[in-house]
C-alpha positions in Angstrom: 91.1 -48.4 44.1 87.9 -50.4 43.6 85.6 -48.1 45.6 86.7 -44.9 44.0 84.0 -43.3 41.8 83.2 -39.9 40.4 80.8 -37.4 41.9 78.5 -37.9 39.0 78.4 -41.6 39.5 77.7 -41.1 43.2 74.8 -38.8 42.4 73.3 -41.5 40.1 73.3 -43.9 43.0 70.5 -41.9 44.7 67.1 -42.9 43.5 63.7 -41.2 44.0 61.9 -41.6 47.3 65.1 -42.7 49.1 66.0 -41.7 52.6 69.4 -40.1 52.5 71.5 -39.2 55.6 74.0 -36.3 55.3 77.0 -35.6 57.5 78.2 -32.3 58.6 77.0 -30.0 61.5 76.2 -26.4 61.0 79.3 -24.7 59.6 81.5 -27.7 59.6 82.0 -30.9 57.7 79.4 -30.9 54.9 80.1 -33.1 51.9 79.8 -30.1 49.5 80.9 -31.9 46.4 78.4 -34.7 46.7 75.6 -32.2 47.6 76.4 -30.1 44.5 76.5 -33.2 42.3 73.1 -34.3 43.5 71.7 -30.8 42.8 73.3 -30.7 39.3 71.8 -34.1 38.4 68.4 -32.8 39.5 68.7 -29.7 37.5 69.7 -31.7 34.4 67.5 -34.8 34.7 64.7 -33.9 37.1 65.9 -36.8 39.2 66.0 -38.0 41.9 62.7 -36.8 43.4 60.9 -36.7 46.7 63.9 -37.5 48.9 63.7 -37.8 52.7 66.9 -36.1 54.0 68.1 -36.5 57.5 70.9 -34.7 59.3 71.9 -33.2 62.7 72.3 -29.4 62.5 71.5 -28.9 58.8 74.7 -27.6 57.1 74.8 -23.9 56.1 76.3 -20.5 56.9 73.3 -18.6 58.1 72.6 -17.2 54.7 71.1 -18.1 51.3 74.5 -18.7 49.8 75.0 -21.8 47.7 76.6 -23.9 50.4 75.4 -26.9 52.6 71.8 -27.8 52.3 71.0 -24.6 50.3 72.5 -26.5 47.4 69.7 -29.1 47.5 66.9 -26.7 48.5 65.0 -27.4 45.3 61.3 -28.1 45.1 60.7 -31.7 44.0 64.2 -32.9 45.0 63.3 -32.9 48.7 60.0 -34.0 50.1 60.8 -34.4 53.8 63.6 -33.4 56.2 64.4 -34.9 59.6 67.0 -32.9 61.5 67.6 -30.9 64.7 67.9 -27.5 63.1 66.8 -26.0 59.8 67.5 -22.3 59.8 71.3 -22.2 59.1 70.6 -23.2 55.5 68.0 -20.4 55.1 66.5 -21.7 51.8 65.5 -24.9 53.6 63.8 -22.9 56.4 62.0 -20.9 53.7 60.7 -24.1 52.0 59.4 -25.4 55.4 57.7 -22.1 56.1 56.0 -22.1 52.7 54.8 -25.7 53.3 56.8 -27.0 50.3 58.6 -29.7 52.3 57.6 -31.6 55.4 59.9 -31.3 58.4 60.4 -33.2 61.6 62.5 -31.2 64.1 64.2 -33.7 66.4 66.3 -32.6 69.5 70.0 -32.8 68.6 71.1 -35.4 71.1 68.0 -37.5 70.3 68.9 -37.3 66.6 72.5 -38.5 67.2 71.4 -41.3 69.5 68.6 -42.3 67.0 71.4 -43.0 64.5 72.9 -45.4 67.1 69.5 -47.0 67.6 69.1 -47.5 63.9 72.5 -49.0 63.6 71.6 -51.5 66.4 68.3 -52.5 64.8 66.4 -51.2 67.8 62.7 -50.3 67.2 63.0 -46.9 68.9 65.1 -44.6 71.0 63.5 -44.3 74.5 64.3 -41.0 76.3 62.7 -38.3 78.4 64.1 -35.6 76.2 61.2 -33.7 74.7 58.5 -34.5 77.3 56.0 -31.6 77.7 57.6 -29.8 74.7 56.4 -29.6 71.1 58.0 -33.0 70.6 55.5 -34.6 72.9 52.6 -36.3 70.9 50.2 -34.5 73.3 51.4 -31.3 71.6 52.9 -31.2 68.1 54.7 -34.6 67.9 57.6 -33.0 66.0 55.5 -31.9 63.1 56.6 -28.6 61.7 53.9 -27.7 59.2 50.7 -28.8 57.6 52.5 -30.9 54.9 54.1 -32.8 57.8 50.8 -33.4 59.4 49.2 -34.5 56.2 51.8 -37.3 55.8 50.2 -39.2 58.7 53.6 -40.3 59.9 54.1 -40.7 63.7 57.8 -40.3 64.4 57.5 -40.2 68.2 55.2 -42.0 70.6 54.3 -41.4 74.2 54.8 -44.6 76.2 54.8 -45.7 79.8 57.6 -47.8 81.4 57.3 -48.8 85.1 54.7 -46.1 85.7 56.8 -43.4 84.1 55.9 -41.4 81.0 58.7 -41.3 78.4 59.0 -40.8 74.6 59.9 -43.4 72.0 61.4 -41.9 68.8 61.0 -44.5 66.1 63.8 -45.7 64.0 63.8 -45.9 60.2 65.9 -47.4 57.5 68.4 -45.2 55.6 68.9 -46.0 51.9 72.1 -44.0 51.4 74.3 -41.5 53.1 76.8 -38.7 52.1 79.6 -38.2 54.7 82.9 -36.4 54.6 86.3 -37.4 55.8 89.8 -36.1 55.1 91.8 -39.1 53.8 90.9 -42.5 52.6 93.3 -45.4 52.0 92.9 -47.7 49.0 90.6 -50.0 51.0 88.3 -47.2 52.0 89.3 -46.6 55.7 88.7 -42.9 56.4 90.3 -40.4 58.8 88.8 -37.1 59.9 92.0 -35.0 60.1 91.4 -31.2 60.4 87.9 -31.6 61.8 86.9 -28.8 64.1 84.0 -30.7 65.6 83.2 -34.1 67.1 82.5 -37.0 64.8 79.0 -38.0 63.7 80.1 -39.5 60.4 80.6 -42.9 61.9 77.1 -42.9 63.5 75.5 -42.0 60.1 77.6 -44.5 58.2 76.9 -47.3 60.7 73.1 -46.6 60.6 73.1 -46.6 56.8 75.3 -49.7 56.4 73.4 -51.7 59.0 70.0 -51.1 57.4 71.3 -52.1 53.9 72.0 -48.6 52.6 74.9 -47.3 50.5 77.6 -45.4 52.2 79.3 -42.7 50.1 82.3 -40.8 51.5 83.8 -37.6 50.2 87.5 -37.1 51.0 90.2 -34.7 50.1 92.8 -37.3 49.2 93.4 -41.0 48.8 96.6 -42.6 50.2 98.3 -46.0 50.1 97.2 -48.8 52.3 99.2 -49.0 55.5 99.9 -45.2 55.5 97.1 -44.3 58.0 97.6 -44.5 61.7 94.9 -47.0 62.7 94.0 -44.8 65.8 93.1 -42.0 63.4 90.7 -44.2 61.3 87.2 -43.1 62.4 85.2 -44.8 59.7 86.4 -48.3 58.8 86.4 -49.6 55.2 83.9 -52.4 56.1 81.0 -49.9 56.2 82.1 -47.7 53.3 80.8 -48.6 49.8 82.2 -45.8 47.7 84.7 -42.9 47.9 84.6 -39.7 46.0 87.5 -37.2 45.8 86.2 -33.7 46.7 86.5 -30.7 44.3 89.3 -28.6 45.7 87.3 -25.5 45.8 84.5 -27.1 47.8 86.7 -28.7 50.6 87.0 -26.5 53.6 87.2 -27.1 57.3 84.2 -24.8 57.7 82.4 -21.9 56.1 84.2 -19.3 58.3 87.7 -20.4 57.2 89.4 -22.9 54.9 91.5 -24.2 57.7 92.3 -23.0 61.2 94.6 -25.7 62.8 93.9 -24.4 66.3 90.3 -25.5 65.9 91.2 -29.1 65.2 93.9 -29.4 67.8 96.7 -29.5 65.2 98.5 -26.6 66.9 98.0 -24.4 69.9 98.1 -20.7 69.4 98.5 -17.8 71.8 95.2 -16.3 72.8 95.3 -12.6 73.6 93.2 -11.6 76.6 89.7 -10.9 75.5 88.8 -7.2 75.3 86.2 -6.4 78.0 82.7 -5.9 76.7 81.6 -2.3 76.5 78.8 -1.3 78.9 75.5 -2.1 77.3 72.3 -4.0 78.1 74.1 -7.1 76.7 76.9 -6.7 79.3 74.4 -6.1 82.1 72.7 -9.4 81.3 76.0 -11.2 81.0 77.2 -9.8 84.3 74.0 -10.8 86.1 74.3 -14.3 84.5 77.9 -14.6 85.6 76.9 -14.0 89.2 75.3 -17.5 89.0 78.6 -19.2 88.2 80.3 -21.4 90.7 84.2 -21.6 90.5 85.5 -24.4 88.4 82.1 -25.3 87.0 81.4 -26.9 83.6 79.0 -24.8 81.6 77.3 -24.7 78.2 76.6 -21.3 76.6 74.1 -20.8 73.8 74.7 -18.5 70.9 74.0 -14.7 71.1 73.7 -12.9 74.4 74.6 -16.0 76.4 78.1 -16.1 74.8 78.8 -12.8 76.6 78.9 -14.6 80.0 82.2 -16.2 78.9 83.6 -12.7 78.2 82.5 -11.4 81.6 83.9 -14.5 83.4 87.3 -13.9 81.7 87.3 -10.2 82.7 86.5 -11.1 86.3 89.0 -14.0 86.4 86.5 -16.7 87.1 87.6 -20.2 86.2 85.1 -22.3 84.3 85.2 -24.9 81.6 83.1 -24.4 78.5 81.5 -27.5 76.8 80.1 -27.1 73.3 77.6 -29.6 72.1 79.5 -29.9 68.8 82.3 -31.6 70.7 84.9 -29.1 72.0 85.6 -29.1 75.8 87.6 -26.1 77.0 89.3 -23.6 74.8 88.1 -20.3 73.4 84.8 -20.6 71.4 84.4 -19.2 67.9 81.5 -16.8 67.5 79.5 -15.9 64.3 79.6 -18.2 61.3 82.2 -20.4 63.0 80.1 -21.1 66.1 80.4 -24.6 67.4 84.2 -24.9 67.4 86.8 -23.7 69.9 90.5 -22.7 69.6 92.9 -24.6 71.9 90.3 -27.1 73.1 91.3 -29.6 75.8 89.4 -32.3 74.0 87.1 -32.7 71.1 84.6 -35.5 71.9 82.3 -37.3 69.5 79.0 -35.5 69.5 77.1 -38.6 70.5 79.3 -38.9 73.6 78.8 -35.3 74.4 75.1 -35.8 74.7 75.5 -39.0 76.7 77.4 -36.8 79.2 74.7 -34.1 79.0 71.9 -36.5 79.5 73.6 -37.8 82.7 73.9 -34.3 84.2 77.5 -33.5 83.2 76.9 -29.8 83.0 76.9 -27.6 86.2 74.9 -24.9 84.5 73.7 -23.8 81.1 72.9 -20.3 79.8 70.5 -20.2 76.8 68.8 -17.6 74.8 65.5 -16.1 75.9 63.3 -15.5 72.8 59.8 -15.8 74.4 58.6 -16.8 77.8 55.1 -17.2 79.4 53.8 -17.1 82.9 54.2 -20.9 83.3 57.9 -20.6 82.6 57.7 -22.1 79.1 60.3 -20.8 76.6 60.1 -20.8 72.8 63.4 -21.0 70.9 62.3 -23.0 67.9 59.5 -21.3 66.0 58.7 -17.7 65.1 55.7 -17.1 62.9 56.3 -19.4 59.8 60.0 -19.7 60.5 60.6 -23.0 62.1 64.3 -23.1 63.2 64.2 -26.3 65.1 65.7 -26.8 68.6 69.3 -27.8 68.0 70.5 -29.0 71.4 68.3 -26.7 73.3 65.9 -29.3 74.6 68.5 -31.9 75.5 70.6 -29.4 77.4 67.8 -27.5 79.1 66.0 -30.6 80.3 69.1 -32.4 81.7 71.0 -29.6 83.4 70.2 -28.9 87.1 70.6 -25.1 86.9 69.3 -23.3 83.8 69.5 -19.6 83.1 67.7 -18.1 80.2 69.2 -14.7 79.2 68.0 -12.0 76.9 66.7 -8.4 76.7 63.3 -7.7 78.2 61.7 -6.6 74.9 62.9 -6.8 71.3 62.7 -4.8 68.1 64.4 -1.4 68.3 65.2 -1.4 72.0 67.7 1.3 73.0 69.1 1.6 76.5 72.1 3.0 78.3 73.5 3.3 81.8 73.7 6.7 83.4 75.1 7.2 86.9 74.7 3.5 87.8 71.1 3.3 86.6 69.5 1.8 83.6 67.8 4.3 81.3 65.4 3.2 78.5 65.8 5.5 75.5 63.4 3.7 73.2 61.3 0.7 74.2 61.3 -2.4 72.1 58.3 -3.0 69.8 57.9 -6.7 70.8 57.0 -8.1 74.2 59.0 -11.2 75.0 57.0 -12.1 78.2 53.8 -13.1 76.5 50.5 -14.9 77.4 51.3 -18.1 75.5 54.6 -18.9 73.7 54.2 -19.9 70.0 55.9 -23.2 70.7 57.1 -24.9 73.9 60.9 -25.7 73.5 61.4 -25.6 77.3 58.6 -26.7 79.6 58.2 -25.0 83.0 55.9 -27.8 84.1 58.6 -30.4 83.3 61.3 -28.4 85.0 59.2 -28.1 88.2 58.5 -31.8 88.2 62.3 -32.6 87.7 63.3 -30.2 90.5 65.4 -27.9 88.2 66.4 -24.4 89.3 65.5 -22.0 86.5 66.1 -18.3 86.2 65.2 -15.7 83.5 67.7 -12.9 83.4 67.1 -9.6 81.5 68.8 -6.2 81.7 65.9 -4.8 83.9 64.3 -7.7 85.6 65.2 -11.2 87.0 62.6 -13.9 87.4 62.8 -17.4 88.9 60.5 -20.4 88.2 58.2 -21.5 91.0 55.5 -24.1 91.2 53.0 -21.3 90.8 54.8 -19.7 87.8 57.3 -16.9 87.2 58.3 -14.8 90.2 59.9 -11.4 89.8 62.8 -11.3 92.2 65.0 -8.3 91.1 64.7 -5.1 89.1 67.4 -2.8 87.8 68.1 0.5 89.5 66.3 3.3 87.7 63.5 1.1 86.5 59.9 1.7 87.4 58.1 -1.6 88.2 54.7 -0.6 86.7 55.8 1.4 83.7 59.0 -0.4 82.6 58.2 -4.0 83.5 54.6 -4.9 84.2 53.2 -2.7 81.4 55.2 -4.8 78.9 54.2 -8.2 80.1 51.1 -10.0 78.8 50.7 -11.8 82.2 51.2 -10.7 85.7 54.1 -12.4 87.4 54.2 -13.3 91.1 56.0 -10.4 92.8 58.5 -11.6 95.4 57.8 -10.3 98.9 61.6 -9.7 99.0 61.9 -7.8 95.7 65.4 -6.5 95.4 67.4 -4.1 93.2 69.9 -5.9 91.0 73.5 -5.5 92.4 74.7 -2.0 91.7 78.1 -3.3 90.7 76.5 -4.6 87.5 75.9 -1.1 86.3 79.4 0.3 86.9 82.1 0.5 84.2 84.8 -1.0 86.4 85.1 -4.8 87.0 82.7 -6.1 89.6 85.2 -8.0 91.7 83.0 -11.1 91.1 85.8 -13.6 91.8 86.1 -12.3 95.4 82.3 -12.3 95.8 82.1 -16.0 94.7 85.1 -17.0 96.8 83.2 -15.9 99.9 80.5 -18.4 99.3 81.2 -22.0 100.1 80.7 -24.3 97.1 77.8 -26.2 98.6 76.1 -22.9 99.5 77.0 -21.4 96.1 75.2 -24.4 94.4 72.1 -23.5 96.4 72.3 -19.7 95.7 73.5 -19.9 92.1 
C-alpha cells in the first residue's frame, strides 16, 4: 500500500508553525496514536514548535489524563488553538488560563461550517451566530486571553448585508490534519465503522486537502481493494495522503468504553425503564422544565441539570425526541464521560448537517445550563475566572431555537435543600450568587433574544423568571420560600416582579408522579406553543 506509513513518519511530516486540524469530538474519535507520536517527537527533538491547532470539541475525558489533546498540551509545541471547547482536555484549559497559548473559541456549528467554507475557498463564513455575544468584535472578538489579543489577528468581522448586521468568520489555510477512521482499503478509502457520533472527518480532510495540506488518517485496519461497501466510505482516497495503523491500545470508540455497539447503531439493546429521580432540587428544576414540553417535540438538552428533564419526561410518559449536537437523533443519551452519544439512536447525522438543521429552527425547544445570568437576561456558560471553557454548541443552539429554557440552582457552592410537606426548605445557602450584576462573559445575549422574538425562561428550584424587553421578570416562586430573604437578598440586581406572581405548581414538590402527560394533553398544541 503506497500511502501506508508509520506513526513516526507521520509525526515528522508536521513542521513548525504549521496549522494542524485534528478530528474527534469530546470523548469520541480522537486520533490517539498520531497525537502521541507528535508529542513523543516533540519530547525527543523539541520539534515541531508553535503549531496552530484547530478542532471542534477538543478531545479529552474531562481530566488531566494522557488522552486526547492532553497528549499535546506542551509549552512550545502549541502556540494557538482554534476550537469550540477547551475544558474537556483540562491541561489545554490550564495553558489558556495561564496565558501560555492563544485561544480562539468559535461556536461549534460555526467551526464545522467554517471547515466547509475553507474547503470551498470562500473568504469567510457569514452567519448571525455569535452576534451580541463575546464572539462579536464589539465585545471580545473570540479572543480568550492576553496572548490572543497580542497576536493582532482578527478572526471574525462585523459586516452589514442589506442593512442587516451579521458576522463573517474568516477562513484560513490548513497545512495538515490528523483524522481517524476505522478501516482503509489499499487505495486509502476510509470508513467510520463503530463511530458513536456524526462525521466531521470528511469536513476536516476536505478543508485540508483543498488548501494544499497533508491529510493523514489513522485507522484500525487495512483491507483489500473492493472489500469496502462504497456507501460506507466516508472519506475518499482522493483526499487522503497517508494512512497510519493505530496502536491497538490507543484505539477505542470513546474514553468511556472500548466499544459499545448500541452507540454506533450496530445492534439495538433492551433499555430498562429509567429509575425515577429521587426528590431533590435537581428534580424540582427538571420537573418545572418538563412542564414547558409540548408532546412530540424535538428537544436538545445540555449536560448536567438539563439532562434530568429527559428522566422526568420518561417518568411522566411524555413523548419527545432528543437531538444531540454530536449527531444522534432519538435514543437514550449517555451521561458522564460518554456524553454526546446515544444508545439505540434513530439516526446518527453528520455534525455539520445537525447544525444546518439547528440554524434553520429544527429544534422545538432547548434546555441549557444556567451558570450565571444578569438583569438583562445575558447568560455566561463559557468563562469562569481564568478558566475559559469555550461555548461548544451553546451559542448556535440558544440563538436559533424559538423557545429557550436555562435551568440551574439559584445559588451555587455548598447549597443544601430538601422538600418537607410539599415545601422547599433551604438547609444551607450557596456561597455564590448566580444572578449577578454583570456576567463575566456573554455566551447568550438577552438583547439579541428580544430582537429575534425568542421566548426565554430561567428556571431554578425556588424561582422562575422570563425575559422581557425591560429585563428579567420574576414570575413564580416555590412554596415555602420567602421572596425577600430567599430570593431578592441573593440577587445582585432587582428583577421586575410580575403583578401576577404565582407559586410554582405544588405537584412539583410531591414524591408521586405529577400526571404531567394529562396536564399537557388538556392544552391544544397551538396554545401549548404559546404557554410553553
